[in-house]
C-alpha positions as CSV (number, residue, x, y, z in Angstrom):
1,M,182.9,24.6,63.6
2,N,183.4,21.5,61.6
3,R,180.7,19.2,62.9
4,F,177.0,19.1,62.4
5,L,175.5,19.7,65.9
6,S,172.1,20.5,67.4
7,N,168.7,20.4,65.7
8,A,166.3,22.9,64.1
9,T,162.9,22.7,62.5
10,N,162.0,24.6,59.3
11,R,158.8,24.8,57.3
12,I,158.7,23.5,53.7
13,D,157.8,26.3,51.2
14,A,155.1,26.2,48.6
15,K,157.6,24.9,46.0
16,G,158.6,21.9,48.2
17,R,161.9,23.4,49.4
18,V,163.2,23.8,52.9
19,S,166.0,26.1,54.1
20,V,169.0,24.2,55.6
21,P,170.0,25.8,58.9
22,A,172.8,28.3,58.5
23,A,175.0,26.4,60.9
24,F,174.7,23.3,58.8
25,R,175.4,25.3,55.6
26,A,178.5,26.7,57.2
27,V,179.8,23.2,57.9
28,L,179.1,22.2,54.3
29,L,181.0,25.3,53.1
30,Q,183.9,24.7,55.4
31,R,184.1,21.1,54.2
32,E,183.7,22.2,50.6
33,I,180.7,19.9,50.1
34,Q,178.6,20.9,47.1
35,E,177.1,17.5,46.2
36,L,175.1,15.9,48.9
37,Y,174.8,12.1,49.3
38,C,171.4,11.3,50.8
39,L,170.8,7.9,52.2
40,Q,167.8,6.3,54.0
41,D,168.9,5.5,57.5
42,F,169.2,1.8,58.5
43,V,167.4,2.2,61.8
44,Y,165.3,5.4,62.0
45,P,162.8,7.0,59.6
46,A,165.3,9.6,58.6
47,I,167.5,10.6,55.7
48,N,171.3,10.8,56.3
49,I,172.9,13.7,54.4
50,G,176.6,14.2,53.9
51,G,179.2,14.7,51.3
52,P,180.5,12.1,48.8
53,D,182.9,10.9,51.6
54,L,179.8,9.4,53.4
55,L,179.2,7.2,50.3
56,E,182.9,6.4,50.0
57,R,183.0,5.2,53.7
58,Y,180.2,2.7,53.0
59,E,181.7,1.6,49.8
60,Q,185.1,1.0,51.5
61,R,183.3,-1.2,54.0
62,M,181.6,-3.1,51.2
63,A,184.9,-3.5,49.3
64,A,186.2,-5.5,52.3
65,E,183.5,-8.1,51.7
66,D,183.3,-10.8,49.1
67,P,181.3,-9.0,46.4
68,F,179.2,-12.1,45.8
69,A,178.4,-12.6,49.5
70,L,174.9,-11.9,50.8
71,E,176.2,-9.2,53.2
72,A,177.8,-7.2,50.4
73,N,174.7,-7.6,48.2
74,E,172.4,-6.5,51.0
75,M,174.6,-3.5,51.8
76,S,174.5,-2.4,48.1
77,L,170.7,-2.6,48.2
78,L,170.8,-0.1,51.1
79,I,173.7,2.1,50.1
80,H,173.1,2.3,46.3
81,G,169.4,1.5,46.1
82,G,168.5,3.7,49.1
83,G,170.7,6.7,48.2
84,V,170.6,9.7,45.8
85,F,172.8,12.7,45.2
86,M,171.2,16.1,45.7
87,R,172.4,19.8,45.8
88,L,171.2,22.8,47.7
89,D,169.9,25.7,45.5
90,A,171.6,29.1,45.5
91,E,169.6,30.2,48.6
92,G,170.6,27.1,50.6
93,R,167.4,25.2,50.3
94,L,166.9,21.5,49.8
95,A,164.2,20.1,47.7
96,V,162.0,17.8,49.8
97,T,161.5,15.1,47.2
98,D,159.3,12.0,47.3
99,F,162.5,10.1,48.1
100,I,162.6,12.1,51.4
101,R,158.8,12.3,52.0
102,D,158.0,8.6,51.4
103,F,160.7,7.3,53.7
104,T,160.3,9.8,56.6
105,G,156.7,10.8,56.6
106,I,157.7,14.5,56.3
107,S,154.8,16.7,55.2
108,S,155.0,20.4,56.1
109,E,158.1,20.7,58.4
110,V,161.6,19.2,58.4
111,C,163.7,18.7,61.5
112,F,167.4,18.9,60.8
113,V,169.5,16.9,63.2
114,G,173.3,17.1,63.5
115,R,175.1,13.8,63.6
116,S,178.8,15.0,63.7
117,D,180.1,14.2,60.2
118,H,176.6,14.3,58.6
119,F,173.1,15.4,59.4
120,Q,169.7,13.9,59.1
121,V,166.2,15.1,58.1
122,W,163.3,13.9,60.2
123,Q,159.6,14.4,60.5
124,P,159.7,16.6,63.7
125,Q,157.5,14.5,66.0
126,A,159.3,11.3,64.9
127,F,162.6,12.9,65.9
128,S,161.2,14.1,69.2
129,D,159.9,10.6,70.0
130,A,163.2,8.9,69.0
131,Q,165.2,11.3,71.1
132,A,162.9,10.8,74.1
133,R,163.3,7.0,73.8
134,A,167.1,7.3,73.5
135,R,167.2,9.6,76.5
136,E,165.2,7.0,78.5
137,V,167.5,4.1,77.4
138,V,170.6,6.2,78.4
139,R,168.9,7.0,81.8
140,L,168.2,3.4,82.5
141,R,171.8,2.5,81.8
142,G,172.8,4.9,84.5
143,L,174.7,7.3,82.2
144,R,174.6,11.0,83.0
145,T,175.7,14.1,81.2
């Protein structure tokens, strides 16, 4: 398995840490990702988490722009100003920092959501609501599984 798939909800412990699902840790290990780039999503109240390659992908896109243009400046505000590096602890737990809590509304539980080459952390009800809205949009477009 080399993709982040599915979703799982875990409780935050008394020290403000949450266990990353074993399947997600396995992908991190397989991809040799030790340092996590965490970025506030552009659309949803979620944090995108991936390896340094996630940041590099955004920076390559910004490099194609005029560095003095408004678009590049706005992208830097989101990519650099809305991102941090984090690490899992030895037991595979992620610290649920204010950076995560303030943007997502997470309080006691974290929903981990696979997004192929990265994963997200959500407040569980917000994920459920967003997934239901997406399912309805897809249904209305006439797409079927």
